[in-house]
N, C-alpha and C positions, 0 to 999 in steps of 0.2 A: 504494500500500500504506500503510494508516494506521499510526500509531505503536503501536497496540495489537498488531497483527500482528507488526511489527518486534520489539517487546519479547518477544513469545512465541517468535519464532524465535531470538532471542539466548538466551533462557532454555533452550530445547531444546538449542542448541549448547553452552552452558556446562555443562548437566547431562551431556551426552555426554562432554565433555572430562574432567570430574571422574570420571565412572564408568570412563572408559578407563584411569584410573590405579589402579583399586582392587586389582588383583592385584600391583602393584609391591612393596608391603611384604612379601609372602610370600617374595620372593627373599632376604630378610635374616633369616629365621627360623633359629635355631640348633638343632642336634641334633633336627631335626624332619623327618618325612616329609610327603609331600603330605597324607595323611589326617589328620595331627595338626593342621596349620594350617587345613585346610578344616573340620574339626570345630568348632574355635573360631569360625571365621568364620560357619558355619551357625548355631551356637547364639546368637551375639551379634546377627548381622545379620537372621536369619530368625525369631527367636523373642523374644529379650529386648527389643531396641529396638522392634520393631513393636507388641508387647503394651503396653509402657510408653507409647509415644507415642499409640497409638490410644485407650487409656482416659484418658490425661492430657489429650488435646486435644479429644476428641469426646464431648459429653454424650449420655446416652441411646443408647449404641451399639447395644444390642439393638433399640431402636425404629427406629433407622436401617436396620438390616438387614431388619426386618420390613416397613418401608415400601417398601424397594427391591425386595423379593420374593425368594423362594427361588431362582428361576431365575438371577438375577444373582449371588447369593451362591455358588451351586453352580458356575456357570461360572468365576468368578474363582478358586475353590478348585481346580477341575480344571486350569485353566491354570497354577496354581501348581505342581501336581504335574508338569505337562509342562515347566515352566520348571526344576523341580528336576532332571529328567533332563538337560535342556540345560545347566544350569550345572555339573553334575558333569563332563559331557564338555567343557564350556568350560574348566574348570580343568585337566583333563588335556591338552587341546589346547594350552593356553598353556604347560603344563609340558613337553610333548614337542617341540613345534615352536618354542618360544620365544615371548616376549610379542608381538613385532612381527608375526611370520608367523602364528602360531596365532590370535591375536585378530582379525587382519585377515580371514582366510579365514572364520572363524565369523561375524563380524558382516556380511561381505559377503552371505552367503546369508541371514542373519537379516533384513537390511534389506529385501531384495526380498520375501520372504514376508510379513514384518510389515507392509509398506506395501500390498501388492496385495490381500490377503484382506479387509481392512476395506472396500475400495472396493465389494466385492460387496454390502455391506449399506447403502450410501448411495444416496439418491435422486439423480436427475439434477440437481435444483436445488441439491444440496449440493456436488457436484463435477462441473464441466463437462468436456466432451470436450477442450477446449484445455488445461485444467489437467492432465487425465490424460495427454495426449501429452507435455507438458513433464516431468511426473513420470516417465513411461516413459523419456524420454531420460536423466533423472537416474539412474534405476536401471541403465540400460544402461552409462552411463559408470562407475557404481560397480562393476558386475560387471567391467568392463574393468580398473579400478584394482586390484581384488582379484586378477585374473589376472596382472597385471603384477607385483604384490608377490609372488605365488606363484612366478613365474618367478625373481624375485630370491632366494627361498628355495632353489629348486633349484640355482641357481648357487652359492649359499653352501655347500650340501651337497657339490657336486662339487669345489669348491675345497678343502674340508677332507678330501677323500679319497673316491674313487669307492666307492660302496657303504657308506660310513661311516654309522653311526647318528647321528641328531640328538640332541644332548645339551643338556639344559636343566635346571638345578636338580637335577642328580644322576640324572635319569631317562634311560635309553637305549632307544629304540624305532626300528624302521625308519621311514624317512620316509613310506612309503606307508601304514603303519598310523596314524601320527600324522595324516596328511592325511585318512584315512577318519573318524577320530574327530572331527576338526574339521568335516567335512561333515555328519555326523549331528547334531552339536551345533548347527550352524547351522539345521537343520530344526526342532529343538525350541525353540530360544531365542526365536523370535518369540512364544511364549506370553506373554511379557512384555507386548507391545503388544496382544495379543488380550485380556488381562485388563484393561488400561486402557480399551480400546474397549468391551468388553461390560460392564465394571464402572461405566460412566458413571451408571447409575441410583443407585448407592450414593453417588458423589460429589455428584450433584445433590441428594440428600436432605440431605447435610451442608451444602451451600451454602444450602438453604432455611432452616436454623436461623438464619442471620444472625449467629451469635455465634462462629463458628469463623474464626480468622485465615486469610487466603488461603494462607499457607505451611503450614497444617496440614490443608487440606481433603482431602488424599490418604490420610491414615493409615487411615481406616476401610476404604477399598478395599484398601489394601496388606495389612492384617492377614490375611484369609483366603488371599490369594495367597502371602504369605510362609510361612504355616503349611504350605500344601501343599508348597512348596519345601523347607522345613525337614525334613519327613518323609522325602522322598526323599534329600536330602543326608546326613542323619544316619544313615539306614539303610545307605547306601553306605560312609560313613566307618567305621561300626562293623564292617562286613564286612571292610574293609581292615585295620582295627586288629587284628582277630582273625587274619586271614590272615597279616599281616606281623609279628605279635607286637610291635606298636609302641606298645602302651599305656604302656610304660615311658618313652617319650620325653616324656610329659607332665611327669614329675618330674625330667627331666634338666636340666643346667645351661642356663640361658637360658629356662626354661619361662615365667617371669613376663613376660619381654620378648616372648615369642611371643604371649602373650595380648594384650598391648598392641598389637602389630602387627596382630593379628586385629581388634582394635577399630578401628584406623585403616582397615583394609580395609573394615570394615562401615560406618564413617562415610562414606567416599568413595562406596561403592555406594548407601547410603541417600540421601545428599544429591543425588547425580546423578538418582536415580529420582524423588525428590520434586520437583526442579526441572522434570523432564519432565512430571509430572502437573499441576503448576501451569500450565505452558505450554499443555497441551492442554485443560485444564478451564476456564481463566480467560481465555486470550488467543487460542488457536487453536481456537475452539469450533465446535460444530455437527457433530461426528463426523469431519469431514475433517481435524481437527487431528492425529488419530492416524495419518492417511495421510501428510500432508505433514511433520509433526514427526518422525516415526520415522526417515526417511533422514537428516535433519539431525542428530538425536541420535546415530545410529549412525555417521555419517560423522565426527563429532567424536570418538567413542569410538575408531574405528580410527586416526585421525590422532594422538591423544594416546598411545595404546598403542604405536604404531609409533615415535614419537619417543622415548618412554621406553625402548623396547627398544634403540634405537641408543645412547642415553645410558648405559644400564647395561652396554654392552659386548657385546651379543649379535652385533653385526656387526663386531666388532674384527678386523682382519686380513684382511678380504675385499677383493676387487679393486674398483677404481673402476667397473668394468662392472656388478658386482652392486649396488653402491650406487646407480648410475645407474638401474637398474631399480626399486630400492626407492623412491627419491625421485620417480621418474616415476609410480609407482603412487600415492604420497601426493598428488601434484599432481592426478591424475585424481579422487581421492576428494574433494579440496577443490572441484574443478569440479562434481562431482555434488551436493555440498551447496549450491553456489550455484544450480544448476538447480532443485533441489528447493525452494529458497526462492522462486525466480522463479515457480513454479507458482501461488503465492498471487495473482499478478496476474490469473489467469484463473479464480479461484474465484468462484462466485456469491456475491453479497452476502447475509448472513444476513437472514432475515425480520425485519421490525420488530415 
């Protein structure tokens, strides 16, 4: 495995770890319901930052989109809408089941769908059978890891009282409802990787300019994707703000600090996403990067969110047995990341 691929894998892992922490600041928002914090996150992360960065870093943005074609632009936007649905449920899942359990279940399903579907669009010379078998083993281990972590969550619930609701951030829902929300979120969230995969023509047009720095090549592709996500997220937040009559929370004590925390959330999410795009567009190229890089990115996300969940006290007071299941699941996830990385040994060499 050459140094270019190793660097790409490291970037994908680093991006996933950073993005796995993005919901953490939301735990510290004051006088705020979920919809208040998510509204600010959606506005900053999905609209303000992408618009500013795309126009500031990419010359002739309209020409880039025209050259890439309406098909690529439309697909990225539609996957943005799908991601918007997924990320709303992602936030609710993390809120209802806790950061460690909710994020783990969602990303476990996410990584499998996100890695498998792009394979269907690759030619055999881009992704060999041996590479596919190693990646399949990685996905199987990752599913096992998610199942083990889910078992830890069930034990945690039982220890806190049979039939008790899971409580996180002030929200109470039955465990089964929270689990269902996480599963549906996991089905929609791979739209992120689909946008990266099918949005490659946009990124390639940016690279052709030769004047855009490597760390800025992804913003043109991210803009229509984020706009699609912003539409869905904002619509849902406005619905909740009206339903719960929580508009007044914006002007409550701590409102300014909540906006700053939403900015930190947005920065973590954006940096993680940009690192992943750089990894797949510059170092893990040829389309297969989105297949191999995705489980690595998501495995790092799960690991980071799980450890932060433990650090923040979500598992305080539970038995060693439950913690053993939790840490065992994390170990399986790390093994899955290693296997996904090893699949690069069996990838066909790119054409000269």
